[in-house]
N, C-alpha and C positions, 0 to 999 in steps of 0.2 A: 381485758382479752376475750376475744370472741369465744375460745375455747373454755374460759372460765365462767362465761355468763349466758351467753345466746345461743351456743353449739354445746353439744354434749359429746367429748372425746373418749374413745375408749381404746385401748390397747391389745392386741391379740398375744395370748400367753399359749405357748405350744404346751401340750400335754408333756410332762416329764418322763423321761425313758425309764427313769429309777424311781424308788419307792422314796418318800423322806418323811422325817420324823413331825408329828403333828400335836399340838399342845390344845388342850381343851381348856385347861385353868390351872394357874399356878397353884401349888399348896406346898407347904414345908421345903422352902427354898427353891432348889433346881428339881427336886422330887416330885414334878407335876404329873398331870394326868396325860402320859404320853403314850402315843402308839405312832407306829409306821403306817403310812397310805400312800395310795397311787391314785394319781387321776388318769383317765383313758381319754378325756376330751379336751381340744383346745378351749378356750374359753378368751372372751374380752372384759376386761375390768377398767372401771373410769381411771383415767390418769389423774385425775382429782377427786375429792370428796363430792359430793353432791353441793352445789353453792344455793345460796339464797335467791340469786337472780334465776338460776334455773328451776327451783323449785316453785317460784312465784308464775313463771312461763307455763309450768304444767299443772299447777294448781290454784293460779290465780290469789294466792295468799302469800303471806309473809308471817309466818309464824315465829320466826327467831326473836330470843331476847334482846340481841344486839341489832337496833334499828337505824342505826345512824346512816341518813341516805348516802354519806360522800365515801362510805366504805363498806356499805353491808353487801353489795352486788357478789363480790368475790369472795367473800366469807362463806364457809360452809353453813349450810342450813341446819339448825338444832330446834330442839322442841318439837320434834315431829314423831308422833307415836307410830308403832309397828301398824296398828290398824289403818291408820292413814296413810302410810305408804303401800300397804297390800289390800286393804279393805276386808282382812279376815285375820284371826288368829292363828290359820292354820299355817303349815308349812308353805310357803309360796313355790319352792322348788319341788316339793315332793308332790303337791296339789296346785299347779297352775291354774287350772281350771275355774278355782276358787277366788282367784285376784278379782276384785270387782272392776268395773268399768269405770268408776268416779274416783278409783283410790291413784296416788302419783304413779304406781306401776301400771295400773289398767289405763290410764291416760297414756304414757309413754308406748306401751304396746300397742295401742290403738294408732297413735300417731304415727307410728314409725313401721308397724307392721313386722315387728321384730320381737322375739322373745325376752324383753328385758326382766330382769330378776335381781334380785340380791344374792350375795355371794355365800357357799358354805363356807364355813371355816376352814375347812382344807383349801379352798380356792383362794381364800385370803391371805392365809399365811402361805402357801406355795408364791404368789405374787410379792409378799414380802421378803422373801428370800431374795430376792433380786438378782436371781441366776446363781445364786451361790451354792455350794456345799454346806449341808448342816455340820455344825461342829461341836462334836464332844456334848459335855452335860449342858452346855448352853442353849441347846436346842436348835437355835439358828442365828445368823448373823445378819446384820442390815449391810449391803454392799453397795458402796459408791466408788465408781471408777477403778472396778475390778478389786477391790481391797476392803475389809472390815470397815466401816465408819470409826473412825477414831474419838468422834465428838458427839455425843448426844445433841448439844447445842447446836451443831450445824445440819442435823437431819431433822429435828423435832422441835416442835413448840410443846414444852412441858414445864412442870411448876417452876424451876428455876430460871427460867427465861422468859417468863409470860408478863413482867411488870404487874402493875398495882395502881389503882385499886381496879375491881372488876364490876364496875357498874354500868347501867345501860348506855351512858353518855361517856364511857371510859374510851380513850384513845385506842386506836388501831394496834397498838403495842400490847394491849391487855385482852385478856380471853383468847380465844382462837385466833389463828393469824389468818390472812386472805391466803387461799390455797396457792400453792407454789414457792412459798415464801422461803422454804428451804431446800437442801439438796434432794433429787430424786435419788432412788435406788438404780440398779443396773438395768432394769427394766423400763426406767423411765417414768415411773410411778411416784406421786409425791404421797406425803403425809400418811403414810402406812402406819407409821407410829407416830404418836402425837397428834395434836390439834384436836381431836374429838375421839372417844371411845366409837368404833364403828360396828354398827349391828349386823351379825351375819342371820342367816335363815336357819341356822341350824338349832334345834330346839335344845333346851339344858335339860339332861337328864335327871329324872327323879331318882334318888338315891341316896342313903346314908353312908355308902362307901366313900372315903375320902381319898382313895390312891387308886389309880389304875382302873377305874371304874368303867370308862369307855373300853378299855382293852377287855374288861370282863362282858361287858354288853355284848360287843361285837362277836366276842366269841362264843358266848351264849347263842347268839342267833344264829351263827354258823355250825355250832357244834364241832368247833375247833380249838383246843385251849392254846394253840400256839399263834394263832391268829393276829396280827399286827406288832409280834413281839420282835420281828426283824424285817428287814427290806427284802428278805426272800420271800415273806409271805406276809403281805401289808393287807389293809383293808381297802379295798377297790371303791372308790368314788363314795366315800362315808359322808352321809348326809345330817347325822345326827339320829337320834332316836324317833320312832312316832310321837306325834303329838298326846297322844293318850297316854304316853308313858313319860311325857315331860313336867316339869315342876309347873305349879300354879296354874291346872288346869290348860296347860301347853303354851301359855303366856311369855313364860320366859326362854329368851334367847341368849345364846353365847354372843359375847363381845370381843374384841380385839383390838390392840394396838396402844391404848392409853389415851390420855387427853392433857390439855392444856394445865390441869389442875393435878395431873399424877406427878408421882416421883419418877426418878430416870429408871425405876425397875420396869417402865413401861417397854424395855428391851425385851422382857421375857413375859409379861402379865398377860393372862386372859381373864375375865371374868364373867358371870351371868347376871342377869337383871330381867325383873317382869317388865316386860316392853309393851304388852298389850296397848293399853290406853295412856301409858306413862310417857311424859317428856321431860327433857332434861336438857340443861345449857352445854353439858358437855357429851352429848350423844348424836352422833351423825350417821350418813349412810354413804355407800357408793355402789354404783349401778354396775352390774356384770349381766353378760350373756353367754351362755354355753353354746357352743358349735356342735349341732347335732348331725 
């Protein structure tokens, strides 16, 4: 399909009229690091994860572990470091001027003349809501055809439906699926849960605080101890901390969505990892463009 290989399709998401609960990463069951945030700008987000063919057309390289020519083109690209994507350890949303011309984002921006970037965690999560309203302690649900999806296997490639083994020459049923193999959510976006962990632009806060640390961070910055505690007083357009305040010299980023080797807890799970020069078979990207 051209939209999965030789073209790059993005869908416009309207800025929500109300605040929504945002999860930075899951700890202690559902008692994760949750706060309310609000987005004020529309944005475009990739309908699919960035694929191997798309990345090859951008960079001239095929870095992925899964290299079978008969099924690689529309598989999501993996084993791409954050610095290969942006050319910098810095947050490319907060500092777009530091995106290098030779990085994947730099080439995309040059070829299109458009401010392509990586999603903030709030942008990624709102897209994953699929037009739904967050439901209670579950933080959000993945909506398909106007209702919460009843089967993880119908919407996501995850550990229990991945097949085996996962070798370089394994069949397409193993490892990450071809993008678009599972049902989209109500925004018409695929694989926001499962397939690959997706890297956001949001740096991971350096703190020993295990609960509500993002609430505390934003509250401290605004000198408002109620910020983020309710939809009436949300954090507006959160991007994460400054790189100088992040883990591992600013190289760690928040990830979200789970992967083909994740448990079904990918419904809620977020995590963080040092993605500076690190590459992995279960880590990928999705392109975003904020409407200014």
